Residue frames as a rotation matrix with the C-alpha (Angstrom) as fourth column:
UNK 1
0.365 -0.928 -0.080 -11.91
0.519 0.274 -0.810 -1.76
0.773 0.254 0.581 -3.80
UNK 2
0.278 -0.278 -0.920 -9.63
0.944 -0.097 0.315 -0.58
-0.177 -0.956 0.235 -1.12
UNK 3
0.904 0.096 -0.416 -8.71
0.113 -0.993 0.016 2.99
-0.412 -0.061 -0.909 -0.43
UNK 4
-0.009 -0.993 -0.121 -5.06
-0.011 -0.121 0.993 2.38
-1.000 0.010 -0.010 -1.34
UNK 5
-0.407 -0.101 0.908 -6.04
0.836 0.361 0.415 1.53
-0.369 0.927 -0.063 -4.85
UNK 6
0.604 0.736 0.308 -8.43
0.795 -0.583 -0.166 4.46
0.057 0.345 -0.937 -5.26
UNK 7
0.865 -0.235 -0.442 -5.87
-0.040 -0.912 0.408 6.98
-0.500 -0.335 -0.799 -4.00
UNK 8
0.017 -0.911 0.413 -2.98
0.758 0.281 0.589 5.88
-0.652 0.303 0.695 -6.29
UNK 9
-0.313 -0.242 -0.918 -1.57
-0.245 -0.913 0.325 8.69
-0.917 0.327 0.227 -8.43
UNK 10
0.202 0.427 0.881 -3.43
0.838 0.390 -0.381 8.95
-0.507 0.816 -0.279 -11.69
UNK 11
-0.785 -0.526 -0.327 -2.08
0.258 -0.758 0.599 11.20
-0.563 0.386 0.731 -14.47
UNK 12
0.188 0.977 -0.097 -5.05
0.289 -0.150 -0.945 13.20
-0.938 0.150 -0.311 -15.85
UNK 13
0.645 -0.094 -0.758 -3.13
-0.716 -0.423 -0.556 14.25
-0.268 0.901 -0.340 -19.08
UNK 14
0.949 -0.288 0.124 -1.19
0.313 0.850 -0.424 12.00
0.016 0.441 0.897 -21.44
UNK 15
0.286 -0.939 -0.192 2.55
-0.007 -0.202 0.979 11.88
-0.958 -0.278 -0.065 -20.89
UNK 16
0.836 -0.079 -0.543 4.51
-0.545 -0.238 -0.804 12.79
-0.066 0.968 -0.242 -24.01
UNK 17
0.784 -0.609 -0.120 7.38
0.546 0.768 -0.334 10.80
0.296 0.196 0.935 -25.45
UNK 18
0.117 -0.760 0.639 9.62
0.038 -0.640 -0.768 13.82
0.992 0.114 -0.046 -24.73
UNK 19
0.360 0.097 0.928 8.87
-0.863 -0.343 0.371 13.49
0.354 -0.934 -0.040 -21.00
UNK 20
0.955 0.065 0.290 10.16
-0.178 0.906 0.385 9.90
-0.237 -0.419 0.876 -20.90
UNK 21
0.121 -0.972 -0.201 13.71
-0.959 -0.062 -0.277 8.70
0.256 0.227 -0.940 -20.49
UNK 22
0.403 -0.113 -0.908 15.01
0.059 0.994 -0.097 5.13
0.913 -0.015 0.407 -20.47
UNK 23
-0.659 -0.636 -0.402 15.62
0.395 0.162 -0.904 4.39
0.640 -0.754 0.144 -16.81
UNK 24
-0.474 0.579 0.663 12.63
-0.704 -0.702 0.110 6.38
0.529 -0.415 0.740 -15.50
UNK 25
-0.963 0.195 -0.186 10.96
0.269 0.753 -0.600 4.59
0.023 -0.628 -0.778 -12.54
UNK 26
-0.173 0.968 0.184 7.21
0.042 -0.179 0.983 4.29
0.984 0.178 -0.010 -12.42
UNK 27
-0.358 0.095 0.929 5.67
-0.900 -0.299 -0.316 5.04
0.248 -0.949 0.193 -8.96
UNK 28
-0.995 -0.026 -0.101 5.04
0.009 0.942 -0.336 1.98
0.104 -0.335 -0.937 -6.85
UNK 29
-0.137 0.989 0.057 1.45
-0.781 -0.143 0.608 0.67
0.609 0.038 0.792 -6.62
UNK 30
-0.964 -0.082 0.253 0.38
-0.235 0.710 -0.664 -1.41
-0.125 -0.700 -0.703 -3.58
UNK 31
-0.242 0.890 -0.387 -2.66
-0.637 0.155 0.755 -3.50
0.732 0.429 0.529 -4.32
UNK 32
-0.555 0.102 0.825 -4.31
-0.728 0.421 -0.541 -5.01
-0.403 -0.901 -0.160 -1.24
UNK 33
-0.728 0.230 -0.645 -5.37
-0.343 0.693 0.635 -8.49
0.593 0.684 -0.425 -2.24
UNK 34
-0.453 0.671 0.586 -8.79
-0.769 0.037 -0.638 -8.79
-0.450 -0.740 0.500 -0.61
UNK 35
-0.674 0.308 0.671 -11.07
0.337 0.937 -0.091 -11.71
-0.657 0.165 -0.736 -1.10
UNK 36
0.455 0.853 -0.256 -13.65
0.210 -0.382 -0.900 -9.36
-0.866 0.355 -0.353 -2.66
UNK 37
0.087 -0.492 -0.866 -11.03
-0.820 -0.529 0.219 -8.12
-0.566 0.691 -0.450 -5.17
UNK 38
-0.829 -0.545 0.128 -10.06
-0.401 0.737 0.544 -11.63
-0.391 0.400 -0.829 -6.21
UNK 39
-0.459 0.734 0.501 -13.63
0.606 0.671 -0.427 -12.95
-0.650 0.108 -0.752 -6.51
UNK 40
0.483 0.712 -0.510 -15.15
0.080 -0.616 -0.784 -9.80
-0.872 0.338 -0.354 -8.19
UNK 41
-0.011 -0.509 -0.861 -12.46
-0.834 -0.470 0.288 -9.44
-0.551 0.722 -0.419 -10.75
UNK 42
-0.918 -0.219 0.330 -12.63
-0.028 0.867 0.498 -13.14
-0.395 0.448 -0.802 -11.73
UNK 43
-0.129 0.948 0.290 -16.46
0.703 0.294 -0.648 -12.92
-0.700 0.120 -0.704 -12.10
UNK 44
0.428 0.227 -0.875 -16.16
-0.271 -0.891 -0.364 -9.57
-0.862 0.393 -0.320 -13.98
UNK 45
-0.410 -0.654 -0.636 -13.83
-0.849 0.018 0.528 -11.25
-0.334 0.757 -0.562 -16.46
UNK 46
0.489 0.804 -0.339 -16.35
-0.864 0.499 -0.062 -14.09
0.119 0.323 0.939 -16.76
UNK 47
-0.437 -0.680 -0.589 -13.98
-0.443 0.733 -0.517 -16.59
0.783 0.035 -0.622 -15.28
UNK 48
0.455 0.797 0.397 -16.26
-0.790 0.156 0.592 -18.90
0.410 -0.583 0.701 -13.28
UNK 49
-0.072 -0.545 -0.835 -13.51
0.093 0.830 -0.550 -21.42
0.993 -0.117 -0.009 -12.34
UNK 50
0.787 0.542 -0.295 -14.20
0.283 0.107 0.953 -22.41
0.548 -0.833 -0.070 -8.74
UNK 51
0.079 -0.859 -0.506 -10.47
0.991 0.122 -0.053 -21.90
0.107 -0.497 0.861 -7.63
UNK 52
-0.706 -0.373 0.602 -11.11
0.389 -0.915 -0.110 -18.15
0.592 0.157 0.791 -7.99
UNK 53
-0.309 0.672 0.673 -14.18
-0.616 -0.681 0.396 -17.92
0.724 -0.293 0.624 -5.74
UNK 54
0.784 0.618 -0.055 -14.74
-0.373 0.539 0.755 -21.04
0.496 -0.572 0.653 -3.67
UNK 55
0.050 -0.867 0.496 -12.09
-0.981 -0.135 -0.137 -21.53
0.186 -0.480 -0.857 -0.90
UNK 56
0.301 0.099 0.948 -13.16
-0.501 0.863 0.069 -25.11
-0.812 -0.496 0.309 -0.05
UNK 57
0.933 0.075 0.352 -12.97
0.226 0.639 -0.735 -26.35
-0.280 0.766 0.579 -3.63
UNK 58
0.617 -0.787 0.003 -9.67
-0.574 -0.453 -0.682 -24.40
0.538 0.419 -0.732 -4.23
UNK 59
-0.081 -0.690 0.719 -8.14
-0.958 0.252 0.134 -26.33
-0.274 -0.678 -0.682 -1.27
UNK 60
0.552 0.284 0.784 -9.56
-0.100 0.956 -0.276 -29.67
-0.828 0.074 0.556 -2.53
UNK 61
0.968 -0.195 0.155 -7.77
0.187 0.155 -0.970 -28.93
0.165 0.968 0.187 -5.84
UNK 62
0.328 -0.930 -0.164 -4.44
0.916 0.356 -0.184 -28.34
0.229 -0.090 0.969 -4.13
UNK 63
-0.141 -0.382 0.913 -4.34
0.213 -0.913 -0.349 -24.64
0.967 0.146 0.210 -3.43
UNK 64
-0.833 -0.193 -0.519 -4.17
0.528 0.004 -0.849 -23.02
0.166 -0.981 0.098 -0.05
UNK 65
-0.237 0.768 -0.595 -7.05
0.208 -0.559 -0.803 -20.67
-0.949 -0.314 -0.027 -0.85
UNK 66
0.782 0.430 0.452 -8.72
0.570 -0.200 -0.797 -19.03
-0.252 0.880 -0.401 -3.83
UNK 67
-0.286 -0.924 -0.252 -6.29
0.546 -0.373 0.750 -17.11
-0.787 0.077 0.612 -6.04
UNK 68
0.164 0.298 -0.940 -6.35
-0.429 -0.837 -0.340 -14.30
-0.888 0.459 -0.009 -8.63
UNK 69
0.586 0.118 0.801 -6.86
0.604 0.595 -0.530 -15.18
-0.539 0.795 0.277 -12.26
UNK 70
-0.382 -0.843 0.379 -4.58
0.833 -0.137 0.536 -14.07
-0.399 0.521 0.755 -15.07
UNK 71
-0.037 0.467 0.884 -7.20
0.760 -0.561 0.328 -11.71
0.649 0.684 -0.333 -16.58
UNK 72
0.918 0.316 -0.237 -7.39
0.388 -0.608 0.692 -9.77
0.075 -0.728 -0.681 -13.25
UNK 73
0.211 -0.915 -0.345 -3.60
0.538 -0.186 0.822 -9.53
-0.816 -0.359 0.453 -13.07
UNK 74
-0.404 -0.306 0.862 -3.54
0.913 -0.186 0.362 -8.36
0.050 0.934 0.354 -16.72
UNK 75
0.478 0.708 0.520 -6.00
0.602 -0.695 0.393 -5.66
0.640 0.125 -0.758 -15.94
UNK 76
0.836 -0.249 -0.490 -4.04
0.337 -0.471 0.815 -4.46
-0.434 -0.846 -0.309 -12.88
UNK 77
-0.190 -0.954 0.234 -0.88
0.766 0.005 0.643 -4.39
-0.614 0.301 0.729 -15.00
UNK 78
-0.233 0.208 0.950 -2.59
0.858 -0.415 0.301 -2.34
0.457 0.886 -0.082 -17.68
UNK 79
0.786 0.599 0.151 -4.00
0.453 -0.725 0.518 0.01
0.420 -0.339 -0.842 -15.15
UNK 80
0.497 -0.704 -0.507 -0.62
0.538 -0.208 0.817 0.48
-0.681 -0.679 0.275 -13.47
UNK 81
-0.517 -0.760 0.394 1.03
0.786 -0.241 0.569 1.55
-0.338 0.604 0.722 -16.74
UNK 82
-0.110 0.534 0.839 -1.85
0.711 -0.547 0.442 3.76
0.695 0.645 -0.319 -17.95
UNK 83
0.842 0.314 -0.439 -2.12
0.537 -0.573 0.619 5.55
-0.057 -0.757 -0.651 -14.55
UNK 84
0.018 -0.911 -0.412 1.52
0.516 -0.345 0.784 6.48
-0.857 -0.227 0.464 -15.11
UNK 85
-0.722 -0.407 0.559 1.26
0.658 -0.157 0.736 7.29
-0.211 0.900 0.381 -18.88
UNK 86
-0.673 0.543 -0.502 -2.13
-0.419 -0.839 -0.346 9.00
-0.609 -0.022 0.793 -18.91
UNK 87
0.100 0.890 0.444 -5.46
-0.083 0.453 -0.888 8.40
-0.992 0.051 0.119 -20.64
UNK 88
0.655 0.176 -0.735 -4.22
-0.687 -0.267 -0.676 8.90
-0.315 0.947 -0.054 -24.22
UNK 89
-0.483 -0.868 0.112 -1.54
-0.785 0.487 0.383 6.14
-0.387 0.097 -0.917 -24.06
UNK 90
0.597 0.630 -0.496 -2.25
-0.786 0.585 -0.202 3.16
0.163 0.511 0.844 -26.27
UNK 91
-0.006 -0.580 0.815 -1.06
-0.554 0.681 0.480 -0.27
-0.833 -0.448 -0.325 -24.97
UNK 92
0.289 0.062 -0.955 0.13
-0.939 0.211 -0.271 -2.29
0.185 0.975 0.120 -27.96
UNK 93
0.025 -0.328 -0.944 1.76
-0.070 0.942 -0.329 -5.31
0.997 0.074 0.001 -26.25
UNK 94
0.326 -0.016 0.945 1.37
-0.945 -0.037 0.326 -6.79
0.030 -0.999 -0.027 -22.79
UNK 95
0.205 -0.391 -0.897 3.74
-0.202 0.880 -0.429 -9.71
0.958 0.270 0.102 -22.26
UNK 96
0.055 -0.123 0.991 3.44
-0.986 -0.162 0.034 -11.05
0.157 -0.979 -0.130 -18.73
UNK 97
-0.259 -0.187 -0.948 4.34
-0.005 0.981 -0.193 -14.23
0.966 -0.045 -0.255 -16.94
UNK 98
0.661 0.527 0.534 2.68
-0.583 -0.087 0.808 -15.42
0.472 -0.846 0.250 -13.67
UNK 99
-0.502 -0.810 -0.304 4.71
-0.282 0.485 -0.828 -16.79
0.818 -0.330 -0.471 -10.78
UNK 100
-0.956 0.157 -0.249 3.54
0.289 0.338 -0.896 -16.97
-0.057 -0.928 -0.368 -7.14
UNK 101
-0.192 0.970 0.146 -0.23
0.813 0.074 0.578 -16.95
0.550 0.230 -0.803 -6.69
UNK 102
-0.747 0.162 0.645 -2.07
-0.368 -0.909 -0.198 -13.81
0.554 -0.385 0.738 -5.40
UNK 103
-0.429 0.556 -0.712 -3.90
0.752 0.656 0.059 -15.08
0.500 -0.510 -0.700 -2.34
UNK 104
0.593 0.657 0.465 -6.28
0.178 -0.671 0.720 -13.06
0.785 -0.344 -0.515 -0.14
UNK 105
0.981 -0.085 -0.174 -4.89
0.144 -0.283 0.948 -11.10
-0.129 -0.955 -0.265 2.80
UNK 106
-0.066 -0.996 0.057 -1.62
0.851 -0.026 0.524 -10.23
-0.520 0.083 0.850 1.12
UNK 107
0.597 0.136 -0.790 -0.45
-0.174 -0.940 -0.293 -7.19
-0.783 0.312 -0.538 -0.90
UNK 108
0.356 -0.493 0.794 0.92
0.917 0.346 -0.197 -7.06
-0.178 0.798 0.575 -4.42
UNK 109
0.369 -0.305 -0.878 3.31
-0.033 -0.948 0.316 -4.24
-0.929 -0.087 -0.360 -5.02
UNK 110
0.691 -0.100 0.716 3.83
0.721 0.161 -0.674 -3.28
-0.048 0.982 0.183 -8.67
UNK 111
0.266 -0.698 -0.665 7.05
-0.081 -0.704 0.706 -1.57
-0.961 -0.133 -0.244 -9.68
UNK 112
0.574 -0.100 0.813 8.47
0.774 0.390 -0.499 -0.81
-0.267 0.915 0.302 -13.08
UNK 113
-0.023 -0.620 -0.784 10.78
-0.026 -0.784 0.620 1.28
-0.999 0.035 0.002 -15.19
UNK 114
0.849 0.184 -0.496 11.12
-0.451 -0.236 -0.861 2.51
-0.276 0.954 -0.117 -18.75
UNK 115
0.245 -0.790 0.562 13.55
0.153 0.604 0.782 0.08
-0.957 -0.106 0.269 -20.49
UNK 116
-0.575 -0.408 0.709 13.27
0.760 0.054 0.648 1.17
-0.303 0.911 0.279 -24.15
UNK 117
0.174 0.622 -0.763 12.18
0.110 -0.783 -0.613 4.09
-0.979 0.022 -0.204 -26.18
UNK 118
-0.452 -0.290 0.844 11.60
0.833 0.203 0.516 4.39
-0.320 0.935 0.150 -29.90
UNK 119
-0.324 0.251 -0.912 11.10
0.037 -0.960 -0.277 7.96
-0.945 -0.123 0.302 -31.18
UNK 120
-0.999 0.022 0.046 10.25
0.046 0.029 0.998 6.92
0.021 0.999 -0.030 -34.72
UNK 121
-0.511 0.859 -0.039 6.74
-0.622 -0.401 -0.673 8.22
-0.594 -0.319 0.739 -35.14
UNK 122
-0.549 0.463 0.695 3.98
0.625 0.780 -0.026 5.99
-0.554 0.421 -0.718 -36.35
UNK 123
-0.570 0.344 0.746 1.32
0.664 -0.341 0.665 7.24
0.483 0.875 -0.034 -38.79
UNK 124
0.570 0.795 0.206 -0.34
0.541 -0.552 0.634 9.13
0.618 -0.250 -0.745 -36.03
UNK 125
0.198 -0.620 0.759 2.78
-0.309 -0.774 -0.552 10.80
0.930 -0.126 -0.345 -34.72
UNK 126
0.828 0.066 0.557 3.32
-0.558 0.205 0.804 8.53
-0.061 -0.977 0.206 -31.64
UNK 127
-0.183 -0.934 -0.306 6.49
-0.715 0.340 -0.611 6.95
0.675 0.107 -0.730 -30.44
UNK 128
0.584 0.345 -0.735 6.88
0.066 0.882 0.466 3.67
0.809 -0.321 0.492 -28.51
UNK 129
-0.162 -0.576 0.801 7.95
-0.927 -0.190 -0.324 3.14
0.339 -0.795 -0.503 -24.95
UNK 130
0.184 0.209 -0.960 8.57
0.097 0.969 0.229 -0.22
0.978 -0.135 0.159 -23.25
UNK 131
0.131 -0.035 0.991 8.03
-0.946 -0.303 0.115 -0.59
0.296 -0.952 -0.073 -19.52
UNK 132
-0.341 -0.212 -0.916 9.46
0.096 0.961 -0.258 -3.64
0.935 -0.176 -0.308 -17.62
UNK 133
0.030 0.511 0.859 7.52
-0.845 -0.446 0.295 -4.38
0.533 -0.735 0.418 -14.55
UNK 134
-0.757 -0.174 -0.630 7.28
0.194 0.861 -0.471 -6.72
0.624 -0.479 -0.618 -11.55
UNK 135
0.204 0.791 0.576 4.36
-0.707 -0.288 0.646 -7.39
0.677 -0.539 0.501 -9.22
UNK 136
-0.641 -0.529 -0.556 5.48
0.038 0.702 -0.712 -9.03
0.767 -0.477 -0.429 -5.95
UNK 137
0.592 0.745 0.307 3.57
-0.436 -0.025 0.900 -10.40
0.678 -0.667 0.310 -2.93
UNK 138
0.446 -0.370 0.815 4.65
-0.872 0.027 0.489 -12.14
-0.203 -0.929 -0.311 0.21
UNK 139
0.724 -0.101 0.683 5.48
0.107 0.994 0.034 -15.27
-0.682 0.049 0.730 -1.72
UNK 140
-0.433 -0.863 0.261 7.65
0.500 0.011 0.866 -13.65
-0.750 0.505 0.426 -4.31
UNK 141
-0.848 0.075 -0.525 6.99
-0.436 -0.663 0.609 -12.43
-0.302 0.745 0.595 -7.87
UNK 142
-0.001 0.925 0.381 3.38
0.115 0.378 -0.919 -12.79
-0.993 0.043 -0.107 -8.90
UNK 143
0.833 0.277 0.479 3.87
0.505 -0.027 -0.863 -11.24
-0.226 0.960 -0.162 -12.31
UNK 144
-0.217 -0.881 -0.421 6.87
0.105 -0.450 0.887 -10.13
-0.971 0.148 0.190 -14.38
UNK 145
0.204 0.236 0.950 6.91
0.920 0.285 -0.268 -8.83
-0.334 0.929 -0.159 -17.90
UNK 146
-0.871 -0.428 -0.242 6.92
0.290 -0.845 0.450 -5.92
-0.397 0.321 0.860 -20.27
UNK 147
0.382 0.924 0.006 4.27
0.655 -0.266 -0.707 -3.55
-0.652 0.274 -0.707 -21.61
UNK 148
-0.799 -0.533 0.278 4.81
0.570 -0.527 0.630 -1.57
-0.189 0.662 0.726 -24.86
UNK 149
0.275 0.907 -0.320 2.80
0.740 -0.412 -0.532 1.54
-0.614 -0.091 -0.784 -25.34
UNK 150
-0.262 -0.296 0.919 2.48
0.846 -0.529 0.070 4.46
0.465 0.795 0.389 -27.74
UNK 151
0.138 0.223 -0.965 2.75
0.679 -0.730 -0.072 8.07
-0.721 -0.646 -0.252 -26.59
UNK 152
0.905 0.234 0.355 2.38
0.417 -0.653 -0.633 11.34
0.084 0.721 -0.688 -28.51
UNK 153
-0.166 -0.973 0.159 5.61
0.918 -0.211 -0.335 13.06
0.360 0.090 0.929 -29.45
UNK 154
0.492 0.285 0.823 6.34
0.092 -0.957 0.276 16.42
0.866 -0.061 -0.497 -27.84
UNK 155
0.919 -0.204 0.337 8.17
-0.388 -0.310 0.868 18.01
-0.072 -0.928 -0.364 -24.95
UNK 156
0.239 -0.908 -0.344 11.78
-0.268 0.279 -0.922 17.28
0.933 0.312 -0.177 -24.01
UNK 157
0.922 -0.065 0.382 13.50
-0.368 0.163 0.915 15.50
-0.122 -0.985 0.126 -21.29
């Protein structure tokens, strides 16, 4: 993976519900879309469709090149939110929609913000947060959607 992905801010402790306010922006994450990233994540997710690893066949099928699969996008979305929230966050819902393809030699920039917060504790004392996000590349929005996650209660903001 590229240096930009490895050096993204990772929160080593879990953010608490009290540290989160509706309107908080998540830090931007720029993901260089290398050919290796697209092929390796498709294969790692056991997606052997040729449009994700064979440029010639992808073009024959109407694409300009290979493109990222939805499982890879879903993984990057989850990673984006959990890097912000910390290792103890529990993702409960990931609702995403794909738009423009992620082709090699571009960059997808993920941005997001907290759009809802429910402080009613579950049976393990966690409250819910909703993050609305967008991942855009040179063609437009590749992914849009929301992620709901559980965070421990505590702290104030």
